[in-house]
FILUMDO-778122 format. One record per atom (N, C-alpha, C): x, y, z; residue number from 1; atom name. Coordinates in steps of 0.02 Angstrom, whole numbers, plus 50000, padded with zeros to 5 digits. Last residue first. Example, Ala and Ser with C-alpha at 12.3 -4.5 7.8 and 13.67 -1.06 7.14 Angstrom:
% residues 2
((50642, 49888, 50354), 2, N)
((50684, 49947, 50357), 2, CA)
((50645, 50002, 50394), 2, C)
((50660, 49716, 50390), 1, N)
((50615, 49775, 50390), 1, CA)
((50660, 49835, 50390), 1, C)
***
This chain:
% residues 201
((50292, 50997, 48410), 201, N)
((50323, 51011, 48323), 201, CA)
((50377, 50985, 48289), 201, C)
((50187, 50864, 48470), 200, N)
((50230, 50879, 48476), 200, CA)
((50252, 50930, 48412), 200, C)
((50029, 50864, 48550), 199, N)
((50059, 50855, 48503), 199, CA)
((50156, 50894, 48489), 199, C)
((49926, 50769, 48673), 198, N)
((49964, 50797, 48644), 198, CA)
((50010, 50814, 48592), 198, C)
((49738, 50714, 48662), 197, N)
((49840, 50693, 48661), 197, CA)
((49881, 50761, 48634), 197, C)
((49634, 50712, 48803), 196, N)
((49658, 50758, 48752), 196, CA)
((49740, 50700, 48717), 196, C)
((49508, 50666, 48891), 195, N)
((49540, 50656, 48861), 195, CA)
((49583, 50671, 48810), 195, C)
((49382, 50685, 48969), 194, N)
((49404, 50721, 48896), 194, CA)
((49482, 50722, 48902), 194, C)
((49403, 50640, 49127), 193, N)
((49377, 50636, 49076), 193, CA)
((49401, 50647, 49033), 193, C)
((49369, 50607, 49272), 192, N)
((49432, 50602, 49239), 192, CA)
((49378, 50610, 49185), 192, C)
((49253, 50693, 49382), 191, N)
((49279, 50603, 49349), 191, CA)
((49343, 50653, 49319), 191, C)
((49282, 50787, 49572), 190, N)
((49263, 50776, 49491), 190, CA)
((49282, 50689, 49448), 190, C)
((49152, 50768, 49685), 189, N)
((49200, 50742, 49623), 189, CA)
((49208, 50762, 49571), 189, C)
((49112, 50796, 49876), 188, N)
((49108, 50834, 49802), 188, CA)
((49143, 50786, 49741), 188, C)
((49105, 50800, 50017), 187, N)
((49066, 50764, 49957), 187, CA)
((49058, 50768, 49862), 187, C)
((49204, 50901, 50034), 186, N)
((49120, 50880, 50081), 186, CA)
((49084, 50854, 49984), 186, C)
((49326, 50878, 49907), 185, N)
((49278, 50905, 49983), 185, CA)
((49219, 50899, 49975), 185, C)
((49325, 50847, 49789), 184, N)
((49355, 50898, 49769), 184, CA)
((49325, 50948, 49858), 184, C)
((49418, 50680, 49715), 183, N)
((49394, 50736, 49774), 183, CA)
((49409, 50780, 49783), 183, C)
((49394, 50612, 49576), 182, N)
((49438, 50651, 49599), 182, CA)
((49397, 50714, 49694), 182, C)
((49366, 50443, 49500), 181, N)
((49370, 50509, 49556), 181, CA)
((49393, 50528, 49568), 181, C)
((49404, 50394, 49323), 180, N)
((49414, 50408, 49397), 180, CA)
((49378, 50445, 49445), 180, C)
((49278, 50304, 49252), 179, N)
((49319, 50336, 49230), 179, CA)
((49336, 50345, 49316), 179, C)
((49196, 50216, 49235), 178, N)
((49270, 50183, 49249), 178, CA)
((49290, 50237, 49275), 178, C)
((49083, 50234, 49165), 177, N)
((49089, 50243, 49235), 177, CA)
((49146, 50197, 49253), 177, C)
((49147, 50257, 49023), 176, N)
((49117, 50319, 49074), 176, CA)
((49098, 50278, 49156), 176, C)
((49182, 50181, 48917), 175, N)
((49183, 50158, 48999), 175, CA)
((49183, 50221, 49070), 175, C)
((49120, 50256, 48828), 174, N)
((49108, 50184, 48819), 174, CA)
((49130, 50181, 48870), 174, C)
((49178, 50388, 48809), 173, N)
((49135, 50366, 48826), 173, CA)
((49085, 50336, 48832), 173, C)
((49368, 50353, 48890), 172, N)
((49303, 50363, 48840), 172, CA)
((49229, 50357, 48838), 172, C)
((49527, 50347, 48950), 171, N)
((49457, 50353, 48956), 171, CA)
((49432, 50399, 48863), 171, C)
((49658, 50255, 48950), 170, N)
((49623, 50275, 48914), 170, CA)
((49550, 50267, 48930), 170, C)
((49819, 50224, 49006), 169, N)
((49742, 50251, 49017), 169, CA)
((49722, 50268, 48965), 169, C)
((49930, 50113, 48983), 168, N)
((49897, 50188, 48960), 168, CA)
((49836, 50156, 49003), 168, C)
((49988, 49978, 48995), 167, N)
((50030, 50033, 49031), 167, CA)
((50006, 50103, 49014), 167, C)
((49931, 49897, 48919), 166, N)
((49957, 49912, 48865), 166, CA)
((50011, 49970, 48921), 166, C)
((49759, 49970, 48976), 165, N)
((49786, 49942, 48940), 165, CA)
((49873, 49957, 48900), 165, C)
((49607, 50027, 49031), 164, N)
((49698, 50034, 49044), 164, CA)
((49702, 49977, 49037), 164, C)
((49485, 50013, 49015), 163, N)
((49499, 50079, 49030), 163, CA)
((49585, 50097, 49036), 163, C)
((49458, 49878, 48987), 162, N)
((49413, 49931, 48933), 162, CA)
((49459, 49982, 48976), 162, C)
((49548, 49818, 49095), 161, N)
((49589, 49821, 49010), 161, CA)
((49529, 49884, 48981), 161, C)
((49553, 49840, 49240), 160, N)
((49499, 49844, 49203), 160, CA)
((49535, 49870, 49127), 160, C)
((49703, 49795, 49315), 159, N)
((49695, 49859, 49278), 159, CA)
((49623, 49822, 49227), 159, C)
((49829, 49751, 49447), 158, N)
((49763, 49737, 49394), 158, CA)
((49734, 49793, 49384), 158, C)
((49986, 49696, 49550), 157, N)
((49922, 49734, 49529), 157, CA)
((49890, 49748, 49463), 157, C)
((50086, 49676, 49674), 156, N)
((50062, 49650, 49639), 156, CA)
((50018, 49714, 49598), 156, C)
((50164, 49744, 49736), 155, N)
((50202, 49678, 49733), 155, CA)
((50154, 49654, 49705), 155, C)
((50213, 49919, 49788), 154, N)
((50165, 49861, 49750), 154, CA)
((50207, 49817, 49744), 154, C)
((50276, 49973, 49953), 153, N)
((50302, 49936, 49898), 153, CA)
((50229, 49893, 49846), 153, C)
((50212, 50093, 50030), 152, N)
((50201, 50043, 49995), 152, CA)
((50241, 50008, 49936), 152, C)
((50209, 50217, 50167), 151, N)
((50231, 50218, 50101), 151, CA)
((50233, 50108, 50074), 151, C)
((50110, 50341, 50240), 150, N)
((50166, 50279, 50228), 150, CA)
((50157, 50266, 50160), 150, C)
((50092, 50500, 50329), 149, N)
((50100, 50477, 50269), 149, CA)
((50146, 50392, 50260), 149, C)
((50071, 50550, 50438), 148, N)
((50024, 50526, 50428), 148, CA)
((50051, 50496, 50363), 148, C)
((50190, 50676, 50476), 147, N)
((50134, 50664, 50411), 147, CA)
((50091, 50639, 50410), 147, C)
((50244, 50601, 50595), 146, N)
((50242, 50677, 50593), 146, CA)
((50174, 50707, 50565), 146, C)
((50231, 50453, 50598), 145, N)
((50193, 50495, 50653), 145, CA)
((50171, 50576, 50639), 145, C)
((50271, 50426, 50458), 144, N)
((50194, 50401, 50483), 144, CA)
((50166, 50451, 50536), 144, C)
((50386, 50462, 50466), 143, N)
((50349, 50511, 50402), 143, CA)
((50258, 50490, 50440), 143, C)
((50473, 50404, 50542), 142, N)
((50435, 50474, 50564), 142, CA)
((50399, 50495, 50501), 142, C)
((50440, 50285, 50516), 141, N)
((50443, 50298, 50572), 141, CA)
((50389, 50365, 50578), 141, C)
((50426, 50181, 50395), 140, N)
((50459, 50238, 50388), 140, CA)
((50429, 50308, 50447), 140, C)
((50399, 50020, 50321), 139, N)
((50410, 50055, 50389), 139, CA)
((50443, 50134, 50360), 139, C)
((50319, 49994, 50193), 138, N)
((50376, 49986, 50199), 138, CA)
((50395, 50051, 50260), 138, C)
((50187, 49845, 50143), 137, N)
((50214, 49910, 50201), 137, CA)
((50284, 49923, 50192), 137, C)
((50156, 49812, 50002), 136, N)
((50194, 49794, 50061), 136, CA)
((50207, 49841, 50085), 136, C)
((49993, 49808, 49936), 135, N)
((50078, 49842, 49934), 135, CA)
((50089, 49834, 49986), 135, C)
((49903, 49798, 49763), 134, N)
((49924, 49772, 49834), 134, CA)
((49988, 49803, 49834), 134, C)
((49798, 49868, 49686), 133, N)
((49877, 49859, 49688), 133, CA)
((49868, 49836, 49739), 133, C)
((49670, 49898, 49525), 132, N)
((49676, 49892, 49606), 132, CA)
((49770, 49856, 49627), 132, C)
((49546, 49993, 49444), 131, N)
((49615, 49957, 49461), 131, CA)
((49609, 49951, 49532), 131, C)
((49413, 50040, 49445), 130, N)
((49465, 50017, 49368), 130, CA)
((49543, 49994, 49380), 130, C)
((49252, 49966, 49482), 129, N)
((49325, 49984, 49495), 129, CA)
((49371, 50012, 49398), 129, C)
((49129, 49887, 49473), 128, N)
((49139, 49984, 49461), 128, CA)
((49201, 50010, 49481), 128, C)
((49216, 49780, 49524), 127, N)
((49142, 49790, 49499), 127, CA)
((49163, 49857, 49536), 127, C)
((49334, 49735, 49618), 126, N)
((49337, 49733, 49547), 126, CA)
((49287, 49766, 49504), 126, C)
((49421, 49749, 49779), 125, N)
((49370, 49770, 49724), 125, CA)
((49386, 49775, 49665), 125, C)
((49525, 49648, 49887), 124, N)
((49525, 49711, 49818), 124, CA)
((49446, 49713, 49775), 124, C)
((49611, 49615, 50022), 123, N)
((49543, 49633, 49990), 123, CA)
((49556, 49666, 49917), 123, C)
((49765, 49540, 50011), 122, N)
((49733, 49595, 50049), 122, CA)
((49656, 49582, 50009), 122, C)
((49847, 49431, 49996), 121, N)
((49779, 49432, 50024), 121, CA)
((49737, 49480, 50063), 121, C)
((49988, 49452, 49907), 120, N)
((49958, 49460, 50018), 120, CA)
((49915, 49479, 50055), 120, C)
((49960, 49424, 49802), 119, N)
((50008, 49407, 49832), 119, CA)
((50001, 49428, 49936), 119, C)
((49816, 49453, 49747), 118, N)
((49846, 49365, 49733), 118, CA)
((49921, 49360, 49764), 118, C)
((49666, 49486, 49855), 117, N)
((49742, 49487, 49823), 117, CA)
((49807, 49415, 49805), 117, C)
((49503, 49443, 49856), 116, N)
((49592, 49421, 49907), 116, CA)
((49622, 49448, 49823), 116, C)
((49363, 49518, 49817), 115, N)
((49400, 49469, 49821), 115, CA)
((49454, 49452, 49862), 115, C)
((49200, 49570, 49880), 114, N)
((49287, 49595, 49883), 114, CA)
((49310, 49532, 49881), 114, C)
((49091, 49667, 49858), 113, N)
((49086, 49590, 49875), 113, CA)
((49189, 49614, 49832), 113, C)
((48990, 49742, 49985), 112, N)
((49035, 49751, 49941), 112, CA)
((49076, 49673, 49949), 112, C)
((48851, 49793, 50071), 111, N)
((48874, 49737, 50019), 111, CA)
((48923, 49725, 49974), 111, C)
((48897, 49880, 50178), 110, N)
((48898, 49895, 50101), 110, CA)
((48879, 49863, 50015), 110, C)
((48905, 49820, 50280), 109, N)
((48859, 49860, 50269), 109, CA)
((48850, 49875, 50214), 109, C)
((49024, 49699, 50242), 108, N)
((48967, 49671, 50246), 108, CA)
((48887, 49747, 50252), 108, C)
((49118, 49820, 50236), 107, N)
((49105, 49767, 50174), 107, CA)
((49037, 49761, 50166), 107, C)
((49130, 49868, 50343), 106, N)
((49115, 49892, 50318), 106, CA)
((49067, 49861, 50234), 106, C)
((49060, 49791, 50510), 105, N)
((49112, 49766, 50438), 105, CA)
((49102, 49816, 50364), 105, C)
((49107, 49903, 50661), 104, N)
((49060, 49876, 50583), 104, CA)
((49081, 49870, 50540), 104, C)
((49210, 49976, 50737), 103, N)
((49130, 49929, 50756), 103, CA)
((49097, 49899, 50720), 103, C)
((49296, 50040, 50659), 102, N)
((49309, 49978, 50709), 102, CA)
((49257, 49932, 50736), 102, C)
((49253, 50101, 50539), 101, N)
((49255, 50022, 50537), 101, CA)
((49279, 49995, 50604), 101, C)
((49176, 50250, 50519), 100, N)
((49235, 50233, 50547), 100, CA)
((49241, 50147, 50550), 100, C)
((49127, 50352, 50345), 99, N)
((49136, 50295, 50439), 99, CA)
((49192, 50261, 50454), 99, C)
((49160, 50409, 50232), 98, N)
((49134, 50452, 50309), 98, CA)
((49121, 50405, 50369), 98, C)
((49216, 50333, 50141), 97, N)
((49283, 50378, 50190), 97, CA)
((49237, 50428, 50234), 97, C)
((49096, 50244, 50137), 96, N)
((49167, 50199, 50158), 96, CA)
((49229, 50267, 50192), 96, C)
((49046, 50358, 50037), 95, N)
((49017, 50301, 50130), 95, CA)
((49057, 50302, 50189), 95, C)
((49145, 50375, 49950), 94, N)
((49128, 50460, 49991), 94, CA)
((49084, 50403, 50057), 94, C)
((49143, 50232, 49864), 93, N)
((49179, 50308, 49904), 93, CA)
((49156, 50328, 49956), 93, C)
((48983, 50250, 49844), 92, N)
((49025, 50199, 49886), 92, CA)
((49074, 50234, 49910), 92, C)
((48955, 50360, 49736), 91, N)
((48918, 50353, 49813), 91, CA)
((48949, 50303, 49870), 91, C)
((49052, 50309, 49660), 90, N)
((49095, 50378, 49717), 90, CA)
((49021, 50383, 49767), 90, C)
((49068, 50180, 49576), 89, N)
((49054, 50194, 49647), 89, CA)
((49069, 50261, 49684), 89, C)
((49055, 50238, 49469), 88, N)
((48999, 50221, 49468), 88, CA)
((49011, 50197, 49548), 88, C)
((49167, 50274, 49414), 87, N)
((49108, 50349, 49427), 87, CA)
((49043, 50331, 49454), 87, C)
((49311, 50184, 49504), 86, N)
((49285, 50220, 49436), 86, CA)
((49214, 50256, 49478), 86, C)
((49423, 50179, 49613), 85, N)
((49355, 50170, 49599), 85, CA)
((49344, 50172, 49545), 85, C)
((49562, 50077, 49647), 84, N)
((49551, 50138, 49606), 84, CA)
((49463, 50115, 49560), 84, C)
((49624, 50009, 49788), 83, N)
((49586, 50021, 49730), 83, CA)
((49573, 50091, 49733), 83, C)
((49755, 49962, 49903), 82, N)
((49751, 50007, 49851), 82, CA)
((49715, 50011, 49784), 82, C)
((49793, 49870, 50017), 81, N)
((49786, 49866, 49960), 81, CA)
((49749, 49923, 49935), 81, C)
((49948, 49806, 50111), 80, N)
((49862, 49854, 50130), 80, CA)
((49845, 49858, 50041), 80, C)
((50033, 49764, 50269), 79, N)
((50017, 49736, 50208), 79, CA)
((49959, 49799, 50223), 79, C)
((50041, 49709, 50400), 78, N)
((50107, 49743, 50358), 78, CA)
((50106, 49754, 50275), 78, C)
((49977, 49700, 50483), 77, N)
((49993, 49644, 50431), 77, CA)
((50062, 49664, 50405), 77, C)
((49983, 49798, 50590), 76, N)
((49976, 49716, 50593), 76, CA)
((49993, 49686, 50542), 76, C)
((49965, 49920, 50512), 75, N)
((50046, 49897, 50552), 75, CA)
((50047, 49845, 50584), 75, C)
((49838, 49892, 50464), 74, N)
((49914, 49874, 50404), 74, CA)
((49972, 49892, 50455), 74, C)
((49746, 49893, 50565), 73, N)
((49770, 49827, 50534), 73, CA)
((49835, 49838, 50491), 73, C)
((49779, 50050, 50584), 72, N)
((49809, 49983, 50646), 72, CA)
((49805, 49922, 50584), 72, C)
((49747, 50080, 50467), 71, N)
((49811, 50102, 50493), 71, CA)
((49828, 50057, 50543), 71, C)
((49590, 50066, 50455), 70, N)
((49638, 50035, 50455), 70, CA)
((49699, 50031, 50450), 70, C)
((49572, 50127, 50594), 69, N)
((49542, 50046, 50606), 69, CA)
((49621, 50033, 50524), 69, C)
((49623, 50304, 50629), 68, N)
((49590, 50250, 50553), 68, CA)
((49589, 50162, 50587), 68, C)
((49692, 50389, 50668), 67, N)
((49611, 50350, 50714), 67, CA)
((49588, 50313, 50670), 67, C)
((49815, 50425, 50600), 66, N)
((49794, 50417, 50660), 66, CA)
((49768, 50365, 50667), 66, C)
((49751, 50440, 50421), 65, N)
((49761, 50471, 50475), 65, CA)
((49785, 50407, 50530), 65, C)
((49857, 50412, 50276), 64, N)
((49810, 50369, 50327), 64, CA)
((49807, 50405, 50385), 64, C)
((49920, 50462, 50105), 63, N)
((49887, 50482, 50187), 63, CA)
((49841, 50447, 50235), 63, C)
((50046, 50360, 50030), 62, N)
((49951, 50370, 50047), 62, CA)
((49952, 50414, 50099), 62, C)
((50127, 50332, 49901), 61, N)
((50150, 50378, 49965), 61, CA)
((50079, 50400, 49978), 61, C)
((50227, 50186, 49826), 60, N)
((50170, 50233, 49819), 60, CA)
((50162, 50263, 49896), 60, C)
((50332, 50137, 49713), 59, N)
((50320, 50130, 49775), 59, CA)
((50279, 50199, 49797), 59, C)
((50425, 49976, 49598), 58, N)
((50376, 50014, 49620), 58, CA)
((50351, 50053, 49690), 58, C)
((50600, 49973, 49609), 57, N)
((50537, 49971, 49631), 57, CA)
((50474, 49994, 49625), 57, C)
((50542, 50094, 49498), 56, N)
((50586, 50027, 49491), 56, CA)
((50603, 50032, 49577), 56, C)
((50469, 50218, 49526), 55, N)
((50470, 50190, 49489), 55, CA)
((50479, 50103, 49490), 55, C)
((50388, 50320, 49680), 54, N)
((50474, 50269, 49646), 54, CA)
((50432, 50251, 49584), 54, C)
((50316, 50366, 49705), 53, N)
((50353, 50397, 49739), 53, CA)
((50414, 50363, 49709), 53, C)
((50117, 50406, 49671), 52, N)
((50179, 50361, 49683), 52, CA)
((50261, 50428, 49659), 52, C)
((49989, 50460, 49801), 51, N)
((50060, 50472, 49753), 51, CA)
((50089, 50400, 49723), 51, C)
((49861, 50508, 49902), 50, N)
((49935, 50437, 49867), 50, CA)
((49939, 50469, 49795), 50, C)
((49724, 50582, 49946), 49, N)
((49796, 50595, 49957), 49, CA)
((49830, 50542, 49933), 49, C)
((49604, 50536, 50010), 48, N)
((49643, 50584, 49929), 48, CA)
((49696, 50599, 49917), 48, C)
((49555, 50380, 50022), 47, N)
((49611, 50399, 50037), 47, CA)
((49598, 50460, 49984), 47, C)
((49410, 50266, 50112), 46, N)
((49434, 50322, 50051), 46, CA)
((49515, 50379, 50074), 46, C)
((49443, 50099, 50191), 45, N)
((49406, 50187, 50208), 45, CA)
((49432, 50209, 50123), 45, C)
((49418, 49957, 50260), 44, N)
((49412, 49995, 50181), 44, CA)
((49384, 50075, 50194), 44, C)
((49459, 49811, 50350), 43, N)
((49417, 49870, 50318), 43, CA)
((49432, 49896, 50280), 43, C)
((49455, 49652, 50464), 42, N)
((49452, 49716, 50381), 42, CA)
((49438, 49751, 50365), 42, C)
((49490, 49506, 50535), 41, N)
((49471, 49593, 50524), 41, CA)
((49482, 49634, 50483), 41, C)
((49549, 49400, 50544), 40, N)
((49493, 49391, 50548), 40, CA)
((49439, 49463, 50547), 40, C)
((49689, 49447, 50555), 39, N)
((49667, 49403, 50601), 39, CA)
((49596, 49405, 50630), 39, C)
((49668, 49566, 50434), 38, N)
((49711, 49537, 50501), 38, CA)
((49654, 49520, 50544), 38, C)
((49681, 49684, 50299), 37, N)
((49646, 49662, 50342), 37, CA)
((49697, 49613, 50366), 37, C)
((49643, 49824, 50198), 36, N)
((49672, 49812, 50249), 36, CA)
((49634, 49758, 50329), 36, C)
((49615, 49962, 50095), 35, N)
((49625, 49903, 50103), 35, CA)
((49648, 49871, 50154), 35, C)
((49568, 50124, 50017), 34, N)
((49637, 50061, 50047), 34, CA)
((49590, 49978, 50119), 34, C)
((49534, 50195, 49882), 33, N)
((49513, 50177, 49933), 33, CA)
((49564, 50145, 49952), 33, C)
((49574, 50370, 49805), 32, N)
((49569, 50300, 49812), 32, CA)
((49557, 50241, 49881), 32, C)
((49549, 50499, 49686), 31, N)
((49528, 50449, 49759), 31, CA)
((49540, 50397, 49757), 31, C)
((49689, 50514, 49571), 30, N)
((49638, 50500, 49579), 30, CA)
((49631, 50468, 49661), 30, C)
((49808, 50586, 49492), 29, N)
((49819, 50592, 49562), 29, CA)
((49726, 50583, 49573), 29, C)
((49878, 50490, 49421), 28, N)
((49828, 50571, 49393), 28, CA)
((49804, 50574, 49455), 28, C)
((49946, 50408, 49471), 27, N)
((49991, 50473, 49468), 27, CA)
((49954, 50538, 49431), 27, C)
((49907, 50293, 49474), 26, N)
((49876, 50326, 49532), 26, CA)
((49929, 50388, 49526), 26, C)
((49951, 50186, 49364), 25, N)
((49873, 50205, 49404), 25, CA)
((49831, 50245, 49462), 25, C)
((50079, 50225, 49380), 24, N)
((50034, 50267, 49322), 24, CA)
((49952, 50258, 49333), 24, C)
((50146, 50125, 49441), 23, N)
((50160, 50217, 49483), 23, CA)
((50104, 50239, 49416), 23, C)
((50153, 50000, 49374), 22, N)
((50103, 50033, 49416), 22, CA)
((50081, 50083, 49432), 22, C)
((50245, 49979, 49252), 21, N)
((50194, 50023, 49255), 21, CA)
((50132, 50049, 49297), 21, C)
((50294, 49884, 49320), 20, N)
((50348, 49939, 49286), 20, CA)
((50301, 49993, 49271), 20, C)
((50237, 49800, 49338), 19, N)
((50269, 49818, 49394), 19, CA)
((50260, 49875, 49369), 19, C)
((50076, 49755, 49219), 18, N)
((50165, 49749, 49234), 18, CA)
((50183, 49799, 49300), 18, C)
((49919, 49720, 49288), 17, N)
((49978, 49743, 49256), 17, CA)
((50029, 49736, 49258), 17, C)
((49814, 49594, 49243), 16, N)
((49899, 49595, 49297), 16, CA)
((49881, 49645, 49248), 16, C)
((49640, 49640, 49220), 15, N)
((49730, 49608, 49187), 15, CA)
((49734, 49616, 49225), 15, C)
((49470, 49606, 49239), 14, N)
((49540, 49619, 49234), 14, CA)
((49609, 49603, 49212), 14, C)
((49337, 49583, 49171), 13, N)
((49369, 49620, 49116), 13, CA)
((49440, 49630, 49156), 13, C)
((49263, 49440, 49250), 12, N)
((49306, 49518, 49240), 12, CA)
((49341, 49507, 49187), 12, C)
((49121, 49362, 49306), 11, N)
((49198, 49353, 49270), 11, CA)
((49212, 49439, 49262), 11, C)
((49168, 49306, 49479), 10, N)
((49127, 49329, 49423), 10, CA)
((49164, 49348, 49376), 10, C)
((49233, 49280, 49605), 9, N)
((49199, 49242, 49552), 9, CA)
((49174, 49243, 49516), 9, C)
((49400, 49370, 49609), 8, N)
((49316, 49337, 49600), 8, CA)
((49268, 49301, 49577), 8, C)
((49528, 49291, 49648), 7, N)
((49482, 49368, 49665), 7, CA)
((49426, 49392, 49653), 7, C)
((49581, 49175, 49675), 6, N)
((49588, 49232, 49719), 6, CA)
((49592, 49288, 49724), 6, C)
((49478, 49089, 49582), 5, N)
((49483, 49109, 49637), 5, CA)
((49522, 49141, 49702), 5, C)
((49556, 49175, 49436), 4, N)
((49463, 49155, 49463), 4, CA)
((49468, 49136, 49532), 4, C)
((49711, 49216, 49472), 3, N)
((49667, 49183, 49477), 3, CA)
((49590, 49215, 49506), 3, C)
((49864, 49309, 49418), 2, N)
((49807, 49325, 49452), 2, CA)
((49753, 49261, 49452), 2, C)
((50005, 49251, 49371), 1, N)
((49980, 49301, 49440), 1, CA)
((49911, 49326, 49473), 1, C)
***
């Protein structure tokens, strides 16, 4: 599924994620990065509102404002990527979410090392990130126009095995740079951590 050539050239800790576990990559509400590419153009933006809506096939909803260049590229290509940035990418996440990519290539501007997803060819990031998903756009005109909500079916996914393996997250002190981000507004984030195990009587 994932090849060195199709993703990134540097050694990677990323491993494919079984599609039945793909919803777990975003079900805890992290801030994500949305990528899109079409006709030689590409863009990346931050999105604080995303969630899984179906397990099989795995489907995800994400809010993408009508004014964004990313939305235009998604509607042209029929595809988009979802990246789960780690704490190490907090500044980058805020930066790409605070500016438009309509007149500049944000990948070049911010020196983003992006690979290409193996199924849909969407830009994917691994350095400083916990996971990525490639999604095929599911057209839902009413929700897109009324609520800016887009739906996508996940067709490929991968995660850094140091923090997500065998279908489960593992937040530890050793992988703190990969802990997911949760936006509070105005550039303030909470970083996931302090993982605990519930017990049954």
